[in-house]
C-alpha positions as CSV (number, residue, x, y, z in Angstrom):
1,M,-0.4,0.2,0.3
2,N,1.4,3.4,-1.1
3,S,0.7,6.1,1.4
4,S,-0.1,9.5,0.5
5,P,0.9,13.1,2.3
6,T,-3.2,13.1,3.6
7,D,-2.1,9.7,5.0
8,S,0.7,10.8,7.2
9,N,1.0,10.3,10.5
10,P,3.0,12.8,12.5
11,L,4.6,10.7,14.9
12,D,6.0,8.6,11.8
13,D,6.9,12.1,10.0
14,A,8.9,13.0,13.1
15,I,11.0,9.5,13.4
16,E,11.7,10.0,9.4
17,T,13.2,13.5,9.9
18,A,14.8,12.9,13.3
19,A,16.4,9.3,11.5
20,A,17.3,11.8,8.7
21,E,19.1,14.1,11.0
22,W,20.8,11.2,12.8
23,L,22.3,9.8,9.4
24,I,23.7,13.4,8.5
25,E,25.2,13.6,11.9
26,R,26.8,9.9,11.0
27,E,28.2,10.8,7.7
28,D,29.9,13.8,9.1
29,G,31.3,11.5,11.9
30,F,29.6,10.9,15.4
31,T,31.8,11.6,18.7
32,P,31.6,8.7,20.8
33,G,29.1,10.1,22.8
34,R,26.9,11.1,20.1
35,A,27.5,7.4,18.6
36,A,26.0,6.1,22.3
37,Q,22.8,8.5,21.9
38,F,22.6,7.3,18.6
39,A,22.5,3.2,19.7
40,A,20.1,4.4,22.6
41,W,17.7,6.4,20.0
42,R,17.4,3.2,17.6
43,A,16.8,0.8,20.7
44,A,14.6,2.9,22.5
45,D,11.6,2.3,19.5
46,S,11.4,-0.4,17.2
47,R,10.3,2.3,14.4
48,H,14.0,3.7,14.8
49,D,15.7,1.0,13.8
50,F,16.6,1.1,10.1
51,H,19.4,-0.8,8.0
52,G,21.4,2.4,8.1
53,E,23.7,0.6,11.1
54,S,23.6,-2.8,8.7
55,G,24.6,-1.2,5.5
56,G,21.0,-0.5,3.6
57,S,19.8,2.9,2.6
58,F,17.7,5.3,4.4
59,G,16.2,6.1,1.4
60,S,15.4,2.2,1.2
61,W,14.5,2.2,4.6
62,L,11.7,5.2,4.1
63,F,10.8,3.3,0.7
64,E,10.0,0.3,3.2
65,R,8.2,2.5,5.5
66,H,5.8,4.2,2.4
67,S,5.3,0.6,0.5
């Protein structure tokens, strides 16, 4: 099922925004403390667990969430 903008859930939108911000920061290089905070954020909610850590892309994760 494809989601349309009218089907958008504000919480999902916030998670996607936060995930994108984390990935941008990770690309720039985490400090050890930020890496731990990112791991904690991912562990806090199963919706935060995307494939970015295991080599998948945020884009593919986002596509899967909206398919």
